[in-house]
Every structure is written in structure tokens, then in C-alpha cells.
N, C-alpha and C positions, 0 to 999 in steps of 0.2 A: 759884408762878406758876400759877393755874389756866387754862385753855384752854375755851372756850366752843365746843360742838361745832357741827360741819357736816358734813351730810353722811355721819355714821359711823354705823356698825352693829356690834352685839355679839353674837357667838353665845351661845346659851342652848340646852342640851339639856333635851328635853321628858322629863317633863311641868313642868319649872321655867318653861320659856316658856308654857304653858297658865297657872298661877299669877299668873304677871308678870299676862299680860290681863286676867284676872277680878280682879286687884285683890289676892287673897290674899297675894302674894309682894313683900315689900318691902324686903327685902336681897338682894343678890345677894354670895355670897362667891368670894373671886377669891385667887390666890396673888401679883399685885402690886398696886401701888398706883393709884390714876388720879388727873390733871390736870384731867380733861374733866368739865364741869358742864355742863346743859343735856341737851334733848332729841335723842337718839339712837334708831333702829331697834333694832328684834331681831327677830334671824334665830332660827327654831327649826330648830336642828342636825339633821341625818339621822342622829346617832348617841344612840340615847335613854338613858336612867339610868338602866340595865334596875333597880338597888336600888331606887332612888326608886319606879315604879312598883310594886314587889314590896313597899313600905311602905305603899303606895297602895290594896293589895288590887285593882290595877289591872293590864291589859296591856298591850304598847306596841302602836301603830297607831289609838287611836280618837281620836289628835290631830295635827296638821299639824305635816309635817316638810319640811326643805330648802327653806323659803321665808320671806319678811321678813312677819312675822306682826301687825307693830305698832310702836307707838313709847313710849318709856317715857323718863322723866327722871330723870336722873343728878344727885342735891341734894346729894351729899357723901361723904365715904369717909373711914374711921376705921381705924386698927389695930386689929387684934385678935390673941388667942395662935394663931390658926391662922392667920393670913395676912393680910387687907382684908377690910371692910364695905362694898361702896359701897351707899350709901341710894339708891334708886330713889323 
């Protein structure tokens, strides 16, 4: 059974939250499945993902943290070899 979202929020670490806002990140990888479909708020976590910043050749500090930064629609979820892919 799929659950329609209602005032739910998803915490995403930077720089991934920024990539979602820009529309360049369309898949969120999680260890758990979700039955939630629909629009949810997303929150930029206060803890940055340091390796992702290194890979981008950027330093933490240039993106919003600790706040709601937007909304995203979860349109699907499927099992992957390393967990689950939440399609945004």
C-alpha cells in the first residue's frame, strides 16, 4: 500500500540538497524502502557530506544548512543492490 504524503519532511545532507534544488539529483539512495509517494519538504541537514564536497572540489559552507530548503516529489522507489533508490 502506498501512502500519500502530508506535511512530511526528508533530511538531506549538503551538497545533495543543493543538487536536488537545482534538479541535477533525481535519485536519493536510502537503506530503507518507502511507501510514501507525493510532495514532501526537504531539509538541509546541519551535517555536510564531506566526501561529496571533496569530489565536487568544493568546501562546505556555501550552501544552506539547518533549514527547510524546498519540496520534492517522491514518485517511486525500487530495490537496488546497495539499498533502495527513491525516485524524485
